[in-house]
N, C-alpha and C positions, 0 to 999 in steps of 0.2 A: 525689700523683696518684690513688691508689689509695685515700688518707684524705678525696679528696673524692667521689669515684665512693659510697666508704660512707653519705659523708651525704646526697647525693643515697638514695641508697635507703631509709636511715631518715628522714630529714626527712617523707617522708609522716607515717608509724607515731607519730614524734614530735608530729607539729600532734593526729593521731587523740586521741592520749594528754593535749591539754590545752598543747604549748609550740608557743610562738610561732615565728620567724623564726629570734629571735634563741637561741630556745633557753626563752625565760621563758618563766618556767607561768603561765597561763591557769586561772587557778579555776573559772569559769563554762563556761569549755570545756571540758574534765575531770569534773567535772560532767553536764556537757551528754555528753558519751561515756559520761558510764558507766563510764569504766575509771581505771586506779589508772598517775599520772606514774608514774614513778624520780626518788627524791629530789635535787633540788641536790647533792647530791657525784656521785654516779654521772652525773648532765649534763656535771660539770666536769673529772670524768675523762677521759669518752669525747669531750666537745670539744676538750680541753687534756692529752691523754695525757703524763702523765711520762715521759720515760724510753725515750721508742721506740728502738731498734734493733736491734745482732748482735755481739756481741763476737767475738773469732775462736779459732771451741770446740779447738785445740788450743792454746792458750793455755795451756802445768802454771799458769798464773794463774787461770784461767777457767772455773768450774765450772758445766755446761747443764742446764738442767731443762726436760723436752718430754713433756707428759701431755699428757690429753684424756679425754673424755669422751665418749662413746660414744650415753647417750641425742639428747645436744643437736646435736656435732658443734664441740662448743667446742674448739681444741687451746688451749695455751698455751706457750710458749717464753718459760722466765724464767734472766736468765744474770748472774753475778756475777762481779766482781773479789776475790782475793784480793791484802792486804797478804802477804807470807810474814814479815816479823820482829814485825810486832802479830796476827795475826791476824784481824784486820777488813777486812767486804767494810769495799771502799774504793769499787765501785762496783757498777751494777747495770742493763740494760738490757731489756726485752721485746718479744718479738712475737705476739701473740694477735688470730685466730682464730676468731670469735665473738660476741654478742651484746655490748648495751654495760653490763650489767654485767659481764661474762668481759673486758673490756679493764678495766675502772674499778677491776677487784677487782686484775690485774693490777699496773697503774697503781702502785696502793695500796702494794702488797708493797715495791719496788722502792725506792718510797718512802723503807717504812719499814725497809726488808733495810741500807741504803747506813751507815756508819760505826757500824754494832753487830758487837760476834767473834761466832765464827760457834757458839757454842753459846747464844746468843742469841738468834740468830732460829730456832731450830729452837720455840722457846717459844711463837712466832707464829701463833696458832689459827684457824682459816678463821671461830669464832665474834665472833671481833674484829673480822676485815673486814668479815663483815656487821654487825656493829652497828654499827660508823664509818661503813660506806654505806646502812644503815641500810633494808639487802636483805630483799624478801618469803624465805616460806619456799621455796615454786618458784622460787628463782633461787641458793639456797644454794650449790650443787653448784659454781657460779662462783669464790666464797670456798674451798670443801674442793680447785680444780685451782690457787687460790693458796698456800695452806697447801703440797699434793701437789708445784706445780713448785719451789717455796725448799730443801723439802727432797732432790730430788732433785735440785737445782740443787750444796745444800756435798753429797752425797751422791757426788757427777762428781766434786766438786773430792776428795774424800778418796780413790778412787781414784783421781786421776792421780797423787795424792804419791805415797797407800802405790804405785803401780806404780814411781815411781822413787825411791825406796826412803828420802820423806823424812819420814816418817808419825811421827809420835809413840808414844808408849803409848797413852792413849788420845784419840780420837775425840770431838770437842761431840757427834759421831751416838751414837759407843757411847757416854758419856755418858746420849745423853740417850731410847740404846732402857731404859738400866737405872734410870730413875730410874719 
């Protein structure tokens, strides 16, 4: 319901940027409008976001990262579910209130963290997400939010484990901080 409403609100803007009803780029329309269109990966992740949803934040195997950008009003919640035995992220989801670039950055982040060990996801940088989505400089804060959300989710998971007395000697975020 919300997604359909969001499309109605965004659709006129996308048309001005040179996108037709099906989200296809129209080069002549974009040139006529004199505006830069979103890259096809951004449009794809906006129109077909991956892993939208949420997990139970009280689940001890779930880490939740909630971050926001006061300058633009974007808010991003990214959650990870970790397998205790392997330490790998087995699932991820997000909910984002923001522009198409913020939604796309969240969607990409959840895809990239799945199946990876916690210390490896902490190496994902906003520049990699921005490059993958071809974000213009004015939208780099969206990829920064995604990186911050990943780190916050890992930190939340580790804090839960520490509270339960199941934390090892060195956590992945401790190792990343030392590097």
